[in-house]
C-alpha positions in Angstrom: 0.0 0.0 0.0 1.2 3.5 -0.9 0.3 6.9 0.5 0.1 9.0 -2.7 -0.5 12.5 -1.3 -2.6 14.8 -3.5 -3.2 17.4 -0.7 -2.6 17.5 3.0 -6.2 16.3 3.4 -6.6 13.8 0.5 -4.4 10.8 -0.2 -5.0 8.0 -2.6 -3.8 4.4 -3.0 -4.1 1.2 -4.7 -6.3 -1.6 -3.3 -5.9 -2.1 0.4 -6.3 -5.2 2.6 -7.9 -5.6 6.0 -4.3 -5.5 7.5 -3.6 -2.2 6.0 -6.4 -0.4 7.8 -4.5 -0.2 11.1 -1.6 1.3 9.3 -4.0 3.9 7.8 -5.3 4.7 11.2 -1.9 4.9 12.7 -0.9 7.4 9.9 -3.5 9.7 11.2 -6.4 9.3 8.7 -9.9 9.8 9.9 -11.9 8.7 6.8 -11.5 6.0 4.1 -13.3 6.1 0.8 -13.5 3.0 -1.3 -13.9 3.8 -5.0 -13.5 0.2 -6.2 -16.7 -1.8 -7.0 -16.9 -5.1 -5.2 -16.0 -8.1 -7.5 -13.6 -6.5 -9.9 -11.1 -9.2 -9.0 -11.3 -12.5 -7.1 -8.5 -11.5 -4.6 -10.2 -8.2 -3.6 -11.8 -8.0 -0.2 -15.3 -6.8 -0.2 -16.0 -3.2 0.9 -18.3 -4.6 3.8 -15.3 -6.5 5.4 -13.1 -3.4 5.0 -15.9 -1.2 6.4 -16.4 -3.4 9.4 -12.7 -3.3 10.1 -12.4 0.4 9.6 -15.4 1.2 11.9 -14.0 -1.2 14.6 -10.9 1.2 14.6 -13.2 4.2 14.8 -12.5 5.3 11.2 -15.3 6.6 9.0 -15.8 4.6 5.9 -17.6 5.5 2.6 -18.3 3.2 -0.3 -18.5 5.1 -3.6 -17.8 2.6 -6.3 -16.7 4.0 -9.7 -16.6 1.7 -12.6 -13.6 2.6 -14.9 -14.4 5.7 -16.9 -17.9 6.0 -15.4 -18.0 9.4 -13.8 -21.3 11.3 -13.4 -22.9 14.3 -11.6 -24.4 12.2 -8.8 -21.0 10.7 -8.0 -19.4 14.1 -7.9 -22.1 15.5 -5.6 -21.7 12.5 -3.3 -17.9 12.8 -3.3 -18.0 16.5 -2.5 -20.5 15.9 0.3 -18.3 13.3 1.8 -15.2 15.5 1.5 -17.0 18.5 3.1 -18.6 16.5 5.9 -16.2 13.7 6.8 -13.3 14.2 9.1 -9.9 14.7 7.4 -7.5 13.6 6.4 -9.2 11.3 3.9 -7.5 8.1 2.5 -9.2 7.0 -0.8 -8.5 3.9 -2.8 -9.5 1.9 -5.9 -7.5 -0.7 -7.9 -4.6 1.5 -8.7 -5.6 4.9 -7.2 -6.4 6.4 -10.6 -10.1 6.7 -10.1 -9.6 8.1 -6.7 -7.3 10.7 -8.0 -9.5 11.4 -11.0 -12.6 12.1 -9.0 -10.7 14.5 -6.9 -9.2 16.2 -10.0 -12.6 16.6 -11.7 -14.2 17.9 -8.5 -11.5 20.6 -8.3 -12.3 22.0 -11.8 -13.3 25.7 -11.4 -11.8 25.8 -7.9 -8.2 25.3 -8.8 -6.4 26.0 -12.1 -5.9 23.1 -14.5 -2.1 23.5 -13.9 -2.5 23.2 -10.1 -4.7 20.1 -10.3 -2.3 18.4 -12.8 0.7 19.3 -10.6 -0.9 17.9 -7.5 -2.0 14.6 -9.2 1.3 14.3 -11.0 3.3 14.7 -7.8 1.2 11.8 -6.4 2.1 9.7 -9.4 -0.9 10.1 -11.6 -0.8 11.7 -15.0 -4.3 13.0 -15.7 -3.5 15.4 -18.4 -6.0 13.6 -20.8 -8.7 15.1 -18.6 -7.8 18.7 -19.4 -7.3 18.5 -23.2 
């Protein structure tokens, strides 16, 4: 598991395991967002198991599955609501972290310049320049 920092309050990662959750808690995160739909691969733990473990460690957990390339207005609204109301810092994950980085980037359009958004995601290891063509 990697901690790919986009901002001081939002970090993304590839798929996590149950054992990673205590490390996430120990790193100071207050909220976990799962952007990976259940069943994408056979070796992936269900979000329910991850949620139970997170909540047992007093972490907030939100399940906001994003199928690859399937971003929509309702998803953006839900994401922004979570980011505004959930305690930070937030740890978000999907299969590789790209969907979690992408939803953040798209939610920042009009709030930050395209260059700022791309700089933050690039420094976290995600080249999202195709979003701003």
